[in-house]
C-alpha positions as CSV (number, residue, x, y, z in Angstrom):
1,M,5.7,17.4,-29.8
2,T,7.2,14.7,-27.5
3,R,6.0,14.8,-23.9
4,R,8.8,15.1,-21.3
5,P,9.1,12.3,-18.7
6,L,7.1,12.9,-15.6
7,G,9.3,14.5,-12.9
8,I,9.4,12.4,-9.7
9,G,10.3,13.5,-6.2
10,I,10.5,11.1,-3.2
11,I,10.3,12.2,0.4
12,G,11.8,9.6,2.7
13,L,14.3,6.9,1.6
14,G,13.7,4.2,4.1
15,F,12.5,0.8,3.0
16,M,9.3,2.1,1.4
17,G,10.9,5.1,-0.3
18,R,13.5,2.8,-1.8
19,T,10.7,0.5,-2.9
20,H,8.9,3.3,-4.6
21,L,12.1,4.4,-6.3
22,T,12.8,1.1,-7.9
23,A,9.2,0.7,-8.9
24,F,9.4,4.1,-10.7
25,Q,12.6,2.9,-12.4
26,A,10.9,-0.3,-13.5
27,A,7.9,1.6,-14.8
28,D,10.1,3.9,-16.9
29,A,11.8,0.8,-18.4
30,A,8.3,-0.5,-19.2
31,G,7.4,2.6,-21.2
32,L,5.7,4.8,-18.5
33,K,8.3,7.5,-18.9
34,N,9.4,9.2,-15.7
35,S,12.6,10.6,-14.2
36,L,13.7,11.0,-10.6
37,I,14.4,14.7,-10.1
38,A,15.0,15.0,-6.4
39,V,14.9,13.2,-3.1
40,A,14.6,14.4,0.5
41,D,15.8,12.6,3.6
42,A,17.4,13.5,6.9
43,D,20.1,10.9,6.4
44,P,23.1,12.0,4.3
45,E,23.9,8.4,3.4
46,R,20.4,8.0,1.9
47,R,20.7,11.3,0.1
48,A,23.8,10.1,-1.5
49,G,21.9,7.1,-3.0
50,R,23.1,4.4,-0.7
51,A,20.4,1.8,0.2
52,G,19.9,0.5,3.7
53,E,18.2,-2.5,5.2
54,G,15.5,-4.5,3.4
55,G,11.9,-5.6,4.3
56,N,9.8,-8.7,4.4
57,F,10.6,-9.8,0.9
58,D,12.6,-8.7,-2.2
59,T,11.1,-5.6,-3.8
60,G,13.8,-5.2,-6.4
61,A,16.0,-2.8,-4.5
62,K,19.6,-4.0,-4.7
63,G,22.8,-3.1,-2.9
64,E,24.2,-0.8,-5.5
65,L,23.5,3.0,-5.6
66,L,19.8,3.7,-6.0
67,F,20.4,6.7,-8.2
68,D,23.3,8.8,-9.5
69,P,23.7,11.6,-6.9
70,K,25.3,13.8,-9.6
71,L,22.0,13.8,-11.5
72,V,19.4,13.9,-8.7
73,R,19.0,16.8,-6.4
74,A,19.1,15.8,-2.7
75,H,17.5,17.8,0.1
76,S,17.4,17.5,3.9
77,D,14.3,19.7,4.0
78,P,11.3,18.3,2.1
79,R,9.9,21.8,1.5
80,A,12.7,22.4,-1.0
81,L,11.6,19.3,-3.0
82,I,7.9,20.3,-2.8
83,E,8.8,23.7,-4.3
84,D,10.8,22.3,-7.2
85,A,9.0,23.3,-10.4
86,A,10.5,20.3,-12.3
87,I,8.6,17.8,-10.1
88,D,5.2,16.6,-11.1
89,L,4.6,13.7,-8.7
90,I,5.7,13.3,-5.1
91,S,5.9,10.0,-3.2
92,I,5.6,10.5,0.5
93,C,7.3,7.7,2.4
94,T,8.0,9.3,5.8
95,P,6.8,8.3,9.3
96,T,3.0,8.3,9.6
97,S,2.6,11.5,11.6
98,T,4.1,13.6,8.8
99,H,2.0,12.2,5.9
100,V,-1.0,14.5,6.0
101,E,0.9,17.8,6.3
102,L,3.4,16.9,3.6
103,A,0.7,15.7,1.2
104,I,-1.4,18.9,1.8
105,A,1.7,21.0,1.1
106,A,2.5,19.0,-2.1
107,L,-1.1,19.3,-3.4
108,E,-1.2,23.0,-2.7
109,A,2.1,23.3,-4.7
110,G,0.3,21.8,-7.7
111,K,1.8,18.3,-7.5
112,H,0.3,14.8,-7.8
113,V,0.8,12.8,-4.6
114,L,1.3,9.1,-3.7
115,V,1.1,8.8,0.1
116,E,2.1,5.7,1.9
117,K,-0.2,3.8,4.3
118,P,-1.4,4.4,6.9
119,V,-2.3,7.9,5.7
120,A,-2.8,8.8,9.3
121,L,-3.9,7.1,12.6
122,S,-6.9,9.4,12.8
123,S,-9.8,9.5,10.4
124,A,-10.2,13.2,11.1
125,D,-6.6,13.8,9.8
126,V,-7.3,11.7,6.7
127,Q,-10.5,13.7,6.1
128,R,-8.5,17.0,6.2
129,L,-6.3,15.7,3.4
130,A,-9.3,14.4,1.5
131,E,-10.9,17.8,1.6
132,V,-7.8,19.5,0.2
133,A,-7.5,16.7,-2.5
134,A,-11.1,17.3,-3.6
135,R,-10.4,20.9,-4.6
136,S,-6.8,20.3,-6.0
137,Q,-5.8,19.9,-9.6
138,G,-3.3,17.1,-8.6
139,L,-4.3,13.5,-7.9
140,C,-3.8,12.1,-4.4
141,M,-3.6,8.4,-4.1
142,P,-3.1,6.3,-0.9
143,A,-0.6,3.5,-1.5
144,M,-2.9,0.5,-0.9
145,C,-0.7,-1.9,-2.8
146,M,-2.7,-5.1,-2.3
147,R,-5.4,-3.7,-4.7
148,F,-2.7,-4.1,-7.4
149,W,-1.0,-7.2,-6.3
150,P,-1.1,-10.1,-8.8
151,G,-3.5,-12.7,-7.4
152,W,-5.3,-10.1,-5.3
153,D,-6.5,-8.1,-8.3
154,W,-7.6,-11.4,-9.7
155,L,-9.7,-12.1,-6.6
156,R,-11.4,-8.8,-6.6
157,E,-12.3,-9.1,-10.2
158,H,-13.9,-12.5,-9.7
159,V,-15.7,-11.5,-6.5
160,R,-17.2,-8.5,-8.3
161,R,-18.1,-10.5,-11.4
162,G,-19.6,-13.5,-9.5
163,T,-17.6,-15.8,-11.8
164,F,-17.8,-18.7,-9.4
165,G,-20.9,-17.7,-7.6
166,A,-21.2,-15.8,-4.4
167,V,-18.5,-15.8,-1.7
168,K,-19.4,-17.9,1.3
169,S,-16.2,-17.5,3.3
170,A,-13.1,-15.3,3.0
171,V,-10.1,-15.7,5.4
172,F,-7.0,-13.5,5.2
173,S,-3.7,-13.8,7.1
174,R,-0.6,-11.6,7.2
175,L,2.0,-12.6,9.8
176,G,5.6,-11.8,10.4
177,T,8.0,-10.1,12.8
178,R,8.1,-6.5,13.7
179,P,10.0,-4.5,11.1
180,A,13.7,-4.3,12.0
181,W,14.2,-1.0,10.1
182,N,13.4,2.1,12.2
183,P,12.8,-0.1,15.4
184,G,11.9,2.8,17.6
185,F,9.1,3.9,15.4
186,Y,7.6,0.4,15.0
187,A,7.9,-0.6,18.6
188,D,5.8,2.5,19.7
189,S,2.2,1.9,18.8
190,R,1.5,5.6,19.4
191,L,3.6,6.3,16.3
192,S,3.0,3.3,14.1
193,G,-0.5,2.2,15.2
194,G,1.0,-1.3,15.7
195,A,0.4,-4.2,13.4
196,L,-3.3,-3.1,13.3
197,F,-2.6,0.0,11.3
198,D,0.7,-0.9,9.6
199,L,0.2,-4.6,8.6
200,H,-3.4,-5.7,9.0
201,I,-4.5,-2.5,7.2
202,H,-3.8,-4.2,3.9
203,D,-6.3,-7.0,4.5
204,A,-8.8,-4.6,6.1
205,D,-8.7,-2.4,3.0
206,F,-9.0,-5.3,0.7
207,I,-12.0,-6.7,2.5
208,R,-13.7,-3.3,2.4
209,W,-12.9,-2.9,-1.3
210,C,-14.4,-6.3,-2.1
211,F,-17.4,-6.5,0.1
212,G,-18.2,-2.9,1.1
213,E,-18.6,-1.3,4.5
214,P,-19.3,-3.8,7.3
215,V,-22.1,-3.2,9.6
216,S,-19.9,-4.3,12.6
217,V,-16.4,-5.5,13.4
218,Q,-15.4,-7.7,16.3
219,S,-11.7,-7.9,17.1
220,S,-9.6,-9.9,19.6
221,G,-5.9,-9.9,20.5
222,S,-3.8,-6.8,20.6
223,L,-2.5,-4.0,18.4
224,D,0.4,-6.2,17.6
225,H,-1.6,-9.4,16.7
226,V,-5.3,-8.9,15.9
227,T,-8.0,-11.1,14.5
228,T,-11.2,-9.4,13.3
229,L,-14.6,-10.8,12.2
230,Y,-16.4,-8.6,9.8
231,R,-20.2,-8.7,9.4
232,F,-22.1,-7.4,6.4
233,A,-25.8,-6.7,5.7
234,N,-25.5,-8.2,2.2
235,G,-22.2,-10.0,2.0
236,P,-20.4,-13.2,3.0
237,A,-21.4,-14.7,6.3
238,H,-17.8,-15.5,7.2
239,V,-15.1,-12.9,6.7
240,V,-12.0,-13.0,8.9
241,A,-8.6,-11.3,8.9
242,E,-5.6,-12.1,11.1
243,G,-2.6,-9.8,11.2
244,G,0.4,-9.8,13.5
245,W,4.1,-9.0,13.7
246,D,4.8,-10.5,17.2
247,H,6.4,-13.6,15.9
248,T,9.9,-14.7,17.0
249,P,12.7,-13.3,14.7
250,G,13.5,-15.8,12.0
251,F,9.8,-16.5,11.3
252,A,9.2,-16.2,7.6
253,F,6.7,-13.6,6.4
254,R,3.3,-15.2,5.6
255,M,0.6,-13.6,3.3
256,R,-2.4,-15.8,2.5
257,Y,-6.1,-15.9,1.6
258,I,-8.6,-18.7,1.2
259,V,-11.8,-17.7,-0.4
260,V,-14.7,-20.1,-0.7
261,F,-17.1,-19.4,-3.5
262,E,-20.3,-21.4,-4.3
263,Q,-18.5,-23.2,-7.1
264,A,-14.7,-23.0,-6.3
265,T,-12.1,-22.3,-3.6
266,A,-9.3,-19.8,-4.3
267,D,-6.1,-20.3,-2.3
268,F,-3.2,-17.8,-2.4
269,D,0.0,-18.4,-0.4
270,F,2.9,-16.0,-0.9
271,S,5.3,-18.7,0.5
272,R,4.9,-21.3,-2.3
273,Q,4.8,-21.8,-6.0
274,P,2.3,-21.7,-7.6
275,R,1.1,-18.9,-5.3
276,L,-2.6,-19.0,-6.4
277,T,-4.6,-22.2,-7.0
278,L,-8.2,-22.7,-7.8
279,A,-10.1,-25.9,-6.7
280,R,-13.2,-26.6,-8.7
281,G,-14.9,-29.6,-10.3
282,G,-12.8,-32.0,-8.3
283,K,-9.5,-30.6,-9.7
284,I,-6.9,-28.1,-8.6
285,E,-5.5,-25.7,-11.2
286,A,-2.7,-23.2,-11.0
287,V,-3.6,-19.6,-11.9
288,E,-0.9,-17.8,-13.8
289,L,0.1,-14.5,-12.3
290,A,2.0,-11.5,-13.5
291,A,5.6,-11.2,-12.2
292,H,5.5,-7.7,-10.8
293,T,4.6,-6.7,-7.3
294,G,1.7,-4.6,-6.0
295,Y,4.2,-1.7,-5.6
296,D,4.9,-1.8,-9.3
297,G,1.2,-2.1,-10.0
298,E,0.1,0.9,-7.9
299,I,2.8,3.2,-9.3
300,R,2.2,2.1,-13.0
301,H,-1.5,2.8,-12.4
302,L,-1.0,6.3,-11.1
303,L,1.5,7.1,-13.8
304,A,-0.9,5.9,-16.5
305,M,-3.8,8.0,-14.9
306,I,-1.7,11.1,-14.9
307,A,-0.6,10.5,-18.6
308,R,-4.2,10.1,-19.7
309,G,-5.5,13.0,-17.6
310,E,-8.0,10.8,-15.7
311,R,-9.0,11.1,-12.1
312,E,-10.9,7.8,-11.3
313,L,-8.1,6.2,-9.3
314,G,-8.0,2.5,-8.3
315,A,-7.4,3.7,-4.7
316,K,-9.0,6.9,-3.5
317,I,-8.1,9.2,-0.5
318,E,-11.9,9.2,0.4
319,E,-11.7,5.5,0.7
320,A,-8.8,5.9,3.1
321,V,-11.1,8.0,5.4
322,G,-13.6,5.1,5.6
323,L,-10.8,2.5,6.1
324,T,-9.3,4.5,9.0
325,R,-12.7,4.8,10.6
326,M,-13.0,1.0,10.3
327,L,-9.6,0.5,11.9
328,E,-10.6,2.9,14.7
329,A,-13.6,0.7,15.3
330,E,-11.4,-2.4,15.4
331,A,-9.1,-0.6,17.9
332,T,-12.2,0.2,20.1
333,S,-13.3,-3.5,19.9
334,L,-9.8,-4.6,21.0
335,A,-10.0,-2.2,24.0
C-alpha cells in the first residue's frame, strides 16, 4: 500500500509563510512527499497565491504564483483550515500573539504543528502550549531554524563531540535593518518583542542548545540592539551574542560566529564564500556545506520524524519554554 503524501496547511502567508511553503515544495521534490492542501490568510491577494515582499535574503520564494489556487483551498478564517480532515501538519506563521492559541487548536484537532518563533513573548504562554503538546498525539515543533542551518549544525556537532578540544570563546552576531514587511508589527516591541525576541532569539537558542542553561545573563543596549554575555557553571568562559535591527536602510544583513576551540578556530560569515573556514595547524581550510537553508532543514527534519513515527524532535517546545525564560531575563537585565 502506498502512503499518501502528508497533507500540509499553512496559516499566514507573509514572508515566513511563503518561506515555509517553498521549503515544503523543495522537500517534496527531494522525496519527502507532501502536498499543500490549504492556506489561511486575511489578505485575498495572498490567498490567491500571489507572493509579496521578501526578507533578509533569498529563501527560494520567487515572483510567480506560489501555488495553483484551483488546487489549494484558501480560507480567511484559520479555524476552517484547522478543521480540514485532509490536513496532517499545520505551519503557523502568523503574528506572535496568535501562535499559542492557534497551535493549541491545531493540536487538539489532531494535527502536527510547526510554529514560528518566537512562540510567544511570555514563558507562561509557551508553557501552556507545552502542556497541551505533552498530552497530544501530534508533534509540536518550534521553528528554530539555526539548529538546522548548514555550518551551524556542523558547529553544534563538533562542540558536543569535542573534536577540536573544549570551546574557549564563542561570539555570535546577527545584524540588519528592521523588517520592511508588516512595519507596524515590527516597530512595536509590545507586539514583536523587538530584535531581542525576533532576531537575537536565534543566537540565544543556539547558545543554549550548545552549552546548556547559563547561570546568569548580562545584557546591554536596547530591545532593538542588544549584546549579552552568558556565564556558565561548566562551559566556555567567554560567550557573547549581539543582535540588532537598528541599522540604516541599505545595510546588508550580517550573520556570523567565531568560535575558538583549544585546537582550532571556526569562522562562519554569511556574507562571503566560503561561508565557513577552520583555522588549525597554521592553515585555513574551507568547510564544505550543504546548499539548502535552515528553513529547508527544519521542515525536512519534521517531515521525516512524522513519516517514521518518531517523537524525539531536533527542536522541542519544552526547550522554547526555557529559551523564553532566558530572553525574559535578558530583557530584565536591559531594563
